KOLDO-885262 format. One record per residue (C-alpha): residue number from 0; chain; x, y, z. Coordinates in Angstrom, 1 decimal. Layout:
KOLDO-885262
     k   c       px       py       pz
   NUM   A        X        Y        Z
...
***
This chain:
KOLDO-885262
     k   c       px       py       pz
     0   A    -25.1    -10.1      0.5
     1   A    -27.9     -8.2     -1.2
     2   A    -29.0     -9.4     -4.7
     3   A    -31.0     -7.1     -6.9
     4   A    -33.6     -8.8     -9.1
     5   A    -36.0     -7.3    -11.7
     6   A    -39.3     -9.1    -12.3
     7   A    -42.2     -7.9    -14.6
     8   A    -44.6     -7.6    -11.6
     9   A    -44.7     -6.2     -8.1
    10   A    -43.4     -8.9     -5.6
    11   A    -45.0     -7.1     -2.7
    12   A    -48.4     -7.1     -4.3
    13   A    -49.4    -10.5     -2.9
    14   A    -47.9    -13.5     -1.3
    15   A    -48.1    -15.5     -4.6
    16   A    -46.1    -12.8     -6.3
    17   A    -43.5    -12.8     -3.5
    18   A    -43.2    -16.6     -3.6
    19   A    -42.8    -16.5     -7.4
    20   A    -40.1    -13.8     -7.2
    21   A    -38.2    -15.9     -4.6
    22   A    -38.4    -18.9     -6.9
    23   A    -37.1    -16.9     -9.9
    24   A    -34.2    -15.6     -7.7
    25   A    -33.4    -19.1     -6.5
    26   A    -33.4    -20.6    -10.0
    27   A    -31.4    -17.8    -11.7
    28   A    -28.9    -17.0     -8.9
    29   A    -28.8    -19.2     -5.8
    30   A    -29.0    -22.7     -7.3
    31   A    -26.3    -22.3    -10.0
    32   A    -23.8    -20.7     -7.6
    33   A    -24.5    -23.3     -4.8
    34   A    -24.1    -26.1     -7.3
    35   A    -20.8    -24.7     -8.5
    36   A    -19.5    -24.1     -5.0
    37   A    -20.6    -27.5     -3.7
    38   A    -19.2    -29.2     -6.7
    39   A    -15.7    -27.8     -6.4
    40   A    -15.6    -28.3     -2.6
    41   A    -17.1    -31.7     -2.9
    42   A    -14.4    -32.8     -5.3
    43   A    -11.6    -31.5     -3.1
    44   A    -13.1    -33.0      0.1
    45   A    -13.7    -36.4     -1.7
    46   A    -10.1    -36.6     -2.8
    47   A     -8.7    -35.8      0.7
    48   A    -11.1    -38.3      2.3
    49   A    -10.0    -40.9     -0.2
    50   A     -6.4    -40.3      0.7
    51   A     -7.1    -40.6      4.4
    52   A     -9.0    -43.9      3.9
    53   A     -6.1    -45.3      1.9
    54   A     -3.7    -44.3      4.7
    55   A     -6.0    -46.1      7.2
    56   A     -6.0    -49.2      5.0
    57   A     -2.2    -49.0      4.8
    58   A     -1.9    -48.9      8.6
    59   A     -4.1    -52.0      9.0
    60   A     -2.0    -53.9      6.4
    61   A      1.2    -53.0      8.3
    62   A     -0.2    -54.1     11.6
    63   A     -1.3    -57.4     10.2
    64   A      2.2    -58.4      9.0
    65   A      3.4    -61.5     10.8
    66   A      6.7    -63.2     10.0
    67   A      7.3    -66.9     10.1
    68   A      9.3    -69.5      8.3
    69   A      6.3    -70.7      6.4
    70   A      5.0    -67.4      5.0
    71   A      8.3    -65.5      4.7
    72   A      8.2    -65.2      0.9
    73   A      4.5    -64.1      1.0
    74   A      5.2    -61.7      3.8
    75   A      8.1    -60.1      1.8
    76   A      5.9    -59.7     -1.2
    77   A      3.2    -58.1      1.0
    78   A      5.7    -55.7      2.6
    79   A      7.0    -54.7     -0.8
    80   A      3.5    -53.9     -1.9
    81   A      2.9    -51.9      1.2
    82   A      6.1    -49.8      0.6
    83   A      5.1    -49.2     -3.0
    84   A      1.6    -48.1     -2.0
    85   A      3.1    -45.7      0.7
    86   A      5.3    -44.1     -2.0
    87   A      2.3    -43.8     -4.3
    88   A      0.2    -42.1     -1.5
    89   A      3.0    -39.7     -0.8
    90   A      3.3    -38.8     -4.5
    91   A     -0.5    -38.5     -4.7
    92   A     -0.5    -36.1     -1.7
    93   A      2.2    -33.9     -3.2
    94   A      0.3    -33.8     -6.5
    95   A     -2.9    -32.9     -4.7
    96   A     -1.2    -30.1     -2.8
    97   A      0.4    -28.7     -6.0
    98   A     -2.9    -28.7     -7.8
    99   A     -5.1    -27.1     -5.1
   100   A     -2.6    -24.9     -3.3
   101   A     -3.9    -21.8     -5.1
   102   A     -7.5    -22.9     -4.4
   103   A     -6.8    -23.2     -0.7
   104   A     -5.0    -19.8     -0.7
   105   A     -7.8    -18.0     -2.4
   106   A    -10.3    -19.9     -0.2
   107   A     -8.5    -18.7      3.0
   108   A     -8.2    -15.1      1.8
   109   A    -11.8    -15.0      0.8
   110   A    -13.0    -16.5      4.1
   111   A    -10.7    -14.1      6.0
   112   A    -12.1    -11.0      4.2
   113   A    -15.6    -12.3      4.5
   114   A    -15.2    -12.9      8.3
   115   A    -13.8     -9.4      8.8
   116   A    -16.5     -7.7      6.7
   117   A    -19.3     -9.6      8.3
   118   A    -18.0     -9.0     11.8
   119   A    -17.7     -5.3     11.0
   120   A    -21.3     -5.2      9.7
   121   A    -22.6     -7.0     12.7
   122   A    -21.0     -4.3     14.9
   123   A    -22.2     -1.4     12.7
   124   A    -25.8     -2.6     12.1
   125   A    -26.7     -2.9     15.7
   126   A    -29.6     -4.6     17.3
   127   A    -32.3     -2.4     15.8
   128   A    -32.1     -3.9     12.3
   129   A    -32.7     -7.5     13.3
   130   A    -33.1     -8.8      9.8
   131   A    -29.8     -7.5      8.5
   132   A    -28.1     -8.6     11.8
   133   A    -29.4    -12.1     11.4
   134   A    -28.2    -12.3      7.8
   135   A    -24.7    -11.1      8.6
   136   A    -24.5    -13.5     11.6
   137   A    -25.6    -16.4      9.3
   138   A    -23.0    -15.5      6.7
   139   A    -20.4    -15.3      9.5
   140   A    -21.3    -18.8     10.7
   141   A    -21.3    -20.2      7.1
   142   A    -17.8    -18.8      6.5
   143   A    -16.5    -20.3      9.8
   144   A    -18.0    -23.7      8.9
   145   A    -16.5    -23.5      5.4
   146   A    -13.0    -22.8      6.8
   147   A    -13.4    -25.5      9.5
   148   A    -14.2    -28.2      6.9
   149   A    -10.9    -27.8      5.0
   150   A     -8.9    -27.3      8.1
   151   A    -10.4    -30.5      9.7
   152   A     -9.6    -32.5      6.6
   153   A     -6.1    -31.2      6.5
   154   A     -5.7    -32.1     10.2
   155   A     -7.0    -35.6      9.5
   156   A     -4.5    -36.0      6.7
   157   A     -1.6    -35.1      9.0
   158   A     -2.9    -37.5     11.7
   159   A     -3.4    -40.4      9.3
   160   A      0.0    -39.9      7.6
   161   A      1.8    -39.8     11.0
   162   A     -0.2    -42.9     12.0
   163   A      1.7    -45.0      9.4
   164   A      4.8    -44.6     11.6
   165   A      2.9    -45.6     14.7
   166   A      1.4    -48.6     12.9
   167   A      4.9    -49.7     11.8
   168   A      6.2    -49.5     15.3
   169   A      3.2    -51.5     16.7
   170   A      3.7    -54.3     14.2
   171   A      5.5    -57.5     15.2
   172   A      8.8    -56.3     13.9
   173   A     10.9    -57.9     16.6
   174   A     10.6    -61.3     14.9
   175   A     11.5    -60.0     11.5
   176   A     14.8    -60.5      9.7
   177   A     17.3    -57.7     10.0
   178   A     16.9    -56.6      6.4
   179   A     13.1    -56.2      6.8
   180   A     13.7    -54.3     10.0
   181   A     15.9    -51.8      8.2
   182   A     13.3    -51.4      5.5
   183   A     10.6    -50.8      8.2
   184   A     12.9    -48.2      9.8
   185   A     13.0    -46.4      6.4
   186   A      9.2    -46.5      6.3
   187   A      9.0    -45.0      9.8
   188   A     11.4    -42.2      8.9
   189   A      9.4    -41.4      5.8
   190   A      6.1    -41.4      7.7
   191   A      7.5    -39.1     10.4
   192   A      7.3    -36.2      7.9
   193   A      3.5    -35.8      7.7
   194   A      1.5    -35.1      4.6
   195   A      0.1    -31.6      4.6
   196   A     -2.3    -29.4      2.6
   197   A     -0.7    -26.1      1.9
   198   A     -2.5    -22.8      1.2
   199   A     -0.1    -21.5     -1.4
   200   A      2.9    -22.4      0.7
   201   A      1.9    -19.7      3.2
   202   A     -0.1    -21.7      5.7
   203   A     -0.9    -25.3      6.6
   204   A     -4.5    -26.4      6.5
   205   A     -5.0    -27.7     10.0
   206   A     -7.0    -27.1     13.2
   207   A     -4.2    -25.0     14.6
   208   A     -4.4    -22.6     11.6
   209   A     -8.2    -22.4     12.1
   210   A     -7.8    -21.6     15.8
   211   A     -5.3    -18.9     15.0
   212   A     -7.8    -17.4     12.5
   213   A    -10.5    -17.4     15.2
   214   A     -8.2    -15.7     17.6
   215   A     -7.4    -13.0     15.0
   216   A    -11.1    -12.6     14.3
   217   A    -11.8    -12.1     18.1
   218   A     -9.0     -9.6     18.3
   219   A    -10.4     -7.8     15.2
   220   A    -13.9     -7.7     16.8
   221   A    -12.4     -6.4     20.1
   222   A    -10.5     -3.6     18.4
   223   A    -13.6     -2.6     16.4
   224   A    -15.7     -2.5     19.5
   225   A    -13.0     -0.3     21.2
   226   A    -12.9      2.0     18.2
   227   A    -16.7      2.3     18.1
   228   A    -16.7      3.0     21.9
   229   A    -14.0      5.7     21.5
   230   A    -15.9      7.4     18.6
   231   A    -19.1      7.3     20.6
   232   A    -17.4      8.9     23.6
   233   A    -15.8     11.6     21.4
   234   A    -19.1     12.4     19.7
   235   A    -20.9     12.7     23.0
   236   A    -18.1     15.0     24.4
   237   A    -18.3     17.2     21.3
   238   A    -22.1     17.3     21.5
   239   A    -21.8     18.5     25.1
   240   A    -19.3     21.2     24.1
   241   A    -21.6     22.5     21.4
   242   A    -24.6     22.4     23.6
   243   A    -22.8     24.4     26.3
   244   A    -21.9     27.2     23.9
   245   A    -24.0     30.4     24.2
***
């Protein structure tokens, strides 16, 4: 992306002027936009990581449950608290999805458009203009990394939420009373429906979605290359026809 900046001196007059112009551009444009982008993404990533950590802690508490005649009352209280926390985490995940589903949708659309445009510019620019080619490749890699971060966190949320059911199955439930076993079965059934991050209800933020986007990008690049090759062949054919005319 090209940024136009006016300064009251010639940046190409000397190295000092060039460094000063770059500093002014960084202070007025780059730094505020980066702070805003990193702040929003940092908040979203922190909330998702907090939810994953709480699910990990919930799994450890479930695995550590041991029933005996001496600690039956304490174990029942602990199991009740675990169930309440699991319900709170599911409600927290639903609230998080409802708040940020438009953010994830816009993020996915923006990244998809950015990937396609940068891929197109990489093909159009060619190898002669190395500076522009390096800039577009850098933007392409940043867009891929940005999409991967959210898809990775969404995949971790799915894995951690499904891990609650596995932790319940790995607990020492065979020695529990029948009423606690039925309650544990309810926890397993609830955990079998994983918690997900949705991009506007249209796509799930996970590694599978990321891989599908990469495949679509590869297909887009291949089709663009084929079109460019066909246009080049047609132009060469027409040039030969015109050159052969008397």
